[in-house]
DRENSETI-737536 format. One record per residue: x, y, z of N, C-alpha, C, O in turn; residue in three letters; residue number from 1. Coordinates in nm, 4 decimals. Example, Ala and Ser with C-alpha at 12.3 -4.5 7.8 and 13.67 -1.06 7.14 Angstrom:
<vexzas>
VEXZA     n_px     n_py     n_pz    ca_px    ca_py    ca_pz     c_px     c_py     c_pz     o_px     o_py     o_pz tordren lumfi
VEXZA   1.3190  -0.5690   0.7800   1.2300  -0.4500   0.7800   1.3200  -0.3300   0.7800   1.4236  -0.3319   0.8465     ALA     1
VEXZA   1.2850  -0.2250   0.7080   1.3670  -0.1060   0.7140   1.2900   0.0030   0.7870   1.3409   0.1138   0.8039     SER     2
</vexzas>
This chain:
<vexzas>
VEXZA     n_px     n_py     n_pz    ca_px    ca_py    ca_pz     c_px     c_py     c_pz     o_px     o_py     o_pz tordren lumfi
VEXZA  13.3340   5.8587  10.2769  13.2676   5.9796  10.2346  13.1986   5.9547  10.1005  13.2589   5.8973  10.0099     MET     1
VEXZA  13.0743   5.9967  10.0872  12.9992   5.9751   9.9641  13.0417   6.0759   9.8585  13.0492   6.1962   9.8835     ALA     2
VEXZA  13.0695   6.0228   9.7387  13.1114   6.1067   9.6269  13.0210   6.0743   9.5088  12.9986   5.9564   9.4810     VAL     3
VEXZA  12.9674   6.1752   9.4372  12.8834   6.1460   9.3209  12.9630   6.0727   9.2127  13.0795   6.1034   9.1875     PRO     4
VEXZA  12.8975   5.9756   9.1498  12.9652   5.8987   9.0460  12.9707   5.9766   8.9146  13.0655   5.9619   8.8374     LYS     5
VEXZA  12.8684   6.0602   8.8891  12.8634   6.1381   8.7655  12.8339   6.2846   8.7981  12.7744   6.3172   8.9009     ARG     6
VEXZA  12.8781   6.3721   8.7061  12.8521   6.5158   8.7216  12.7019   6.5418   8.7015  12.6400   6.4844   8.6119     LYS     7
VEXZA  12.6450   6.6275   8.7844  12.5048   6.6670   8.7681  12.4939   6.7624   8.6512  12.5625   6.8645   8.6468     THR     8
VEXZA  12.4082   6.7294   8.5571  12.3940   6.8138   8.4379  12.3252   6.9455   8.4752  12.2524   6.9518   8.5742     SER     9
VEXZA  12.3485   7.0509   8.3955  12.2808   7.1788   8.4231  12.1284   7.1659   8.4198  12.0583   7.2338   8.4949     PRO    10
VEXZA  12.0773   7.0784   8.3324  11.9325   7.0590   8.3245  11.8786   7.0009   8.4544  11.7783   7.0482   8.5078     SER    11
VEXZA  11.9458   6.8985   8.5044  11.8994   6.8352   8.6283  11.9146   6.9293   8.7472  11.8288   6.9323   8.8354     ARG    12
VEXZA  12.0225   7.0056   8.7500  12.0415   7.1027   8.8585  11.9326   7.2091   8.8542  11.8817   7.2515   8.9579     ALA    13
VEXZA  11.8971   7.2521   8.7320  11.7902   7.3504   8.7171  11.6560   7.2968   8.7603  11.5763   7.3684   8.8209     GLY    14
VEXZA  11.6300   7.1690   8.7289  11.5041   7.1071   8.7716  11.4964   7.0980   8.9233  11.3897   7.1176   8.9814     MET    15
VEXZA  11.6083   7.0684   8.9876  11.6105   7.0605   9.1331  11.5857   7.1979   9.1955  11.5203   7.2092   9.2992     ARG    16
VEXZA  11.6384   7.3015   9.1315  11.6258   7.4370   9.1860  11.4960   7.5052   9.1452  11.4743   7.6209   9.1813     ARG    17
VEXZA  11.4099   7.4377   9.0716  11.2875   7.5016   9.0227  11.1954   7.5428   9.1372  11.1104   7.6299   9.1185     SER    18
VEXZA  11.2102   7.4826   9.2548  11.1255   7.5154   9.3696  11.1886   7.6193   9.4608  11.1317   7.6516   9.5650     HIS    19
VEXZA  11.3035   7.6717   9.4246  11.3741   7.7657   9.5107  11.3333   7.9110   9.4868  11.3763   7.9993   9.5609     HIS    20
VEXZA  11.2526   7.9371   9.3865  11.2150   8.0743   9.3541  11.1273   8.1336   9.4655  11.0482   8.0628   9.5277     ALA    21
VEXZA  11.1425   8.2628   9.4891  11.0609   8.3323   9.5878  10.9255   8.3664   9.5273  10.9159   8.4028   9.4101     LEU    22
VEXZA  10.8229   8.3544   9.6073  10.6888   8.3885   9.5619  10.6647   8.5387   9.5714  10.7444   8.6125   9.6294     GLY    23
VEXZA  10.5539   8.5819   9.5138  10.5175   8.7227   9.5199  10.4725   8.7581   9.6617  10.4202   8.6732   9.7339     LYS    24
VEXZA  10.4932   8.8833   9.7006  10.4485   8.9298   9.8310  10.2963   8.9388   9.8329  10.2348   8.9869   9.7377     ASN    25
VEXZA  10.2367   8.8924   9.9408  10.0921   8.8975   9.9556  10.0529   9.0302  10.0207  10.1231   9.0801  10.1087     ALA    26
VEXZA   9.9422   9.0859   9.9775   9.8892   9.2091  10.0348   9.7414   9.1901  10.0647   9.6705   9.1215   9.9910     TYR    27
VEXZA   9.6959   9.2506  10.1721   9.5542   9.2479  10.2070   9.5040   9.3914  10.2145   9.5808   9.4851  10.2368     VAL    28
VEXZA   9.3749   9.4060  10.1957   9.3128   9.5376  10.1968   9.2510   9.5618  10.3340   9.1768   9.4774  10.3841     GLU    29
VEXZA   9.2811   9.6767  10.3955   9.2217   9.7071  10.5254   9.0841   9.7705  10.5063   9.0356   9.7828  10.3938     ASP    30
VEXZA   9.0217   9.8105  10.6169   8.8856   9.8651  10.6090   8.8792   9.9970  10.5341   8.7727  10.0340  10.4847     ASP    31
VEXZA   8.9912  10.0694  10.5242   8.9941  10.1955  10.4492   9.0248  10.1745  10.3018   9.0229  10.2700  10.2242     LYS    32
VEXZA   9.0531  10.0502  10.2620   9.0821  10.0206  10.1224   9.2285  10.0287  10.0867   9.2634  10.0167   9.9693     GLY    33
VEXZA   9.3162  10.0486  10.1847   9.4595  10.0558  10.1582   9.5216   9.9173  10.1715   9.4753   9.8349  10.2504     GLU    34
VEXZA   9.6262   9.8925  10.0940   9.6936   9.7636  10.0962   9.8080   9.7637  10.1958   9.8789   9.8633  10.2104     LEU    35
VEXZA   9.8258   9.6499  10.2652   9.9394   9.6319  10.3541   9.9688   9.4834  10.3634   9.8846   9.4011  10.3277     HIS    36
VEXZA  10.0881   9.4481  10.4113  10.1273   9.3085  10.4246  10.0507   9.2444  10.5397  10.0302   9.3086  10.6427     ARG    37
VEXZA  10.0083   9.1197  10.5247   9.9398   9.0534  10.6351  10.0350   9.0265  10.7502  10.1520   8.9958  10.7274     PRO    38
VEXZA   9.9878   9.0372  10.8716  10.0640   9.0143  10.9945  10.1784   9.1145  11.0106  10.2787   9.0838  11.0751     HIS    39
VEXZA  10.1644   9.2338  10.9527  10.2630   9.3405  10.9670  10.1902   9.4675  11.0096  10.0724   9.4860  10.9789     HIS    40
VEXZA  10.2609   9.5535  11.0797  10.2043   9.6828  11.1170  10.1987   9.7710  10.9935  10.2946   9.7759  10.9165     ILE    41
VEXZA  10.0883   9.8401  10.9739  10.0769   9.9371  10.8664  10.1543  10.0613  10.9100  10.1119  10.1322  11.0013     ASN    42
VEXZA  10.2680  10.0875  10.8448  10.3552  10.1957  10.8891  10.2961  10.3341  10.8624  10.3327  10.4297  10.9308     LEU    43
VEXZA  10.2060  10.3475  10.7656  10.1450  10.4777  10.7391  10.0509  10.5191  10.8515  10.0537  10.6332  10.8975     LYS    44
VEXZA   9.9672  10.4243  10.8953   9.8690  10.4586  10.9980   9.9103  10.4118  11.1369   9.8580  10.4624  11.2362     SER    45
VEXZA  10.0035  10.3157  11.1468  10.0470  10.2647  11.2759   9.9480  10.1702  11.3410   9.9513  10.1509  11.4626     GLY    46
VEXZA   9.8596  10.1107  11.2610   9.7550  10.0236  11.3139   9.7913   9.8789  11.2858   9.8396   9.8460  11.1775     VAL    47
VEXZA   9.7675   9.7918  11.3848   9.7845   9.6480  11.3682   9.6652   9.5788  11.4301   9.6380   9.5962  11.5489     TYR    48
VEXZA   9.5937   9.5004  11.3512   9.4748   9.4273  11.3940   9.3713   9.5176  11.4609   9.3096   9.4797  11.5605     ARG    49
VEXZA   9.3534   9.6367  11.4055   9.2515   9.7275  11.4554   9.2921   9.8097  11.5752   9.2109   9.8866  11.6266     GLY    50
VEXZA   9.4175   9.7958  11.6224   9.4641   9.8715  11.7386   9.5770   9.9644  11.6977   9.6613   9.9295  11.6151     LYS    51
VEXZA   9.5774  10.0831  11.7566   9.6825  10.1821  11.7299   9.8081  10.1416  11.8057   9.8091  10.1439  11.9287     GLN    52
VEXZA   9.9143  10.1045  11.7339  10.0383  10.0587  11.7953  10.1444  10.1690  11.7912  10.2100  10.1964  11.8917     ILE    53
VEXZA  10.1605  10.2312  11.6758  10.2595  10.3379  11.6574  10.1893  10.4697  11.6278  10.0735  10.4725  11.5860     LEU    54
VEXZA  10.2617  10.5783  11.6503  10.2085  10.7077  11.6109  10.2091  10.7165  11.4590  10.3067  10.6758  11.3960     LYS    55
VEXZA  10.1018  10.7689  11.3982  10.0987  10.7788  11.2516  10.2062  10.8742  11.2013  10.2428  10.9706  11.2686     PRO    56
VEXZA  10.2561  10.8448  11.0812  10.3573  10.9309  11.0184  10.2944  11.0631  10.9791  10.1814  11.0673  10.9304     LYS    57
VEXZA  10.3675  11.1704  11.0004  10.3227  11.3031  10.9589  10.3776  11.3309  10.8197  10.4974  11.3139  10.7969     GLU    58
VEXZA  10.2928  11.3732  10.7256  10.3394  11.4034  10.5901  10.3762  11.5487  10.5766  10.4176  11.5922  10.4691     ASP    59
</vexzas>
């Protein structure tokens, strides 16, 4: 079984984990100027790729 010869320092562990951070959520603007996540149904209007998928929410 492989065992590390030396303890990993906090600095080196932090450098290894520097790529683990989550990126910001991307948003795209639809034809009406509203923002929504790409490749997701717009829950306010119920539209996905120009087609009505769900009934729009009533306010």
